[in-house]
N, C-alpha and C positions, 0 to 999 in steps of 0.2 A: 723949395716946394716941399710940402709935407707929403708923406706917402698916403695920399687920400684913397687910393684904390687897393690898399694892402689886404683888406678883408673881402674884397669882391670875389665872386667865383672865378675859377680858372677859365680862360678863353682858349679854345682850340683854333689855331691859325696855321696858314702855310707860310713858312719862312720866305719862300719864293715870291710871295705877294707883298712883302714889306719893302719900303723905300730904304736903300742903303745910305750909309754915311761914309763919304769918301770912297776909297777903292777897296775897302775891307768887305769880304764876303760874310763876315759875322756881325759887324756893327750895323744896326738898323734903327730907324726912327720908331718910337713907340706909337702904335695906332690909338692908344687911349689917352694920351696927353700931348701937349704942344711941344715940350722940350725934353722928353725922355729918350733914353737909349736902351736898346736891348743888345746885350753883348754875346749871347749864347754861352751858357755855362759849360764847363768841362769837368769830367771826372778827375779828381785830384791825383789819383794814382796812375791812370792810363792816358790822361789828357784827351780822351774821346769826348766828342761833343755830346751834350745831353739834350733831350727833348724839352725838359722843363726850363723855363726862363722867367725872369722878373725884371720889370722896368726899374732902372736905377733911380728914377725920379719919383714916379707916382706909386710904385710898388705893385702894379698890376701883374698878376701871374699869367703866363701863357704856356701852352704845350704846342710844340711844332708837329704838325701832322706829316710833314715831309722831311723829318730829321735825317732819314737814311740817305736821301739824295744829297743833302748838305754834307754829310760825312763822306760820301763818295767823291764829291767835288773837291773836298779838302785833301783827299787821299789818305784818310786815317782808317 
């Protein structure tokens, strides 16, 4: 699949509303395409979860409005 949504505006969403893939708290199905995955990006130096994310398939950008609760759940 080509990244058809790469130039679309950023969508604000709640990570808690996404459907998970497997038992991972970070891997979720992309709400903008049929087969995309959101992985939740991390800061490369601190490994802290970041609010900005992008679907690995369609390229749609997202901002998690509830990133702090996800960070707390992970214990970071």
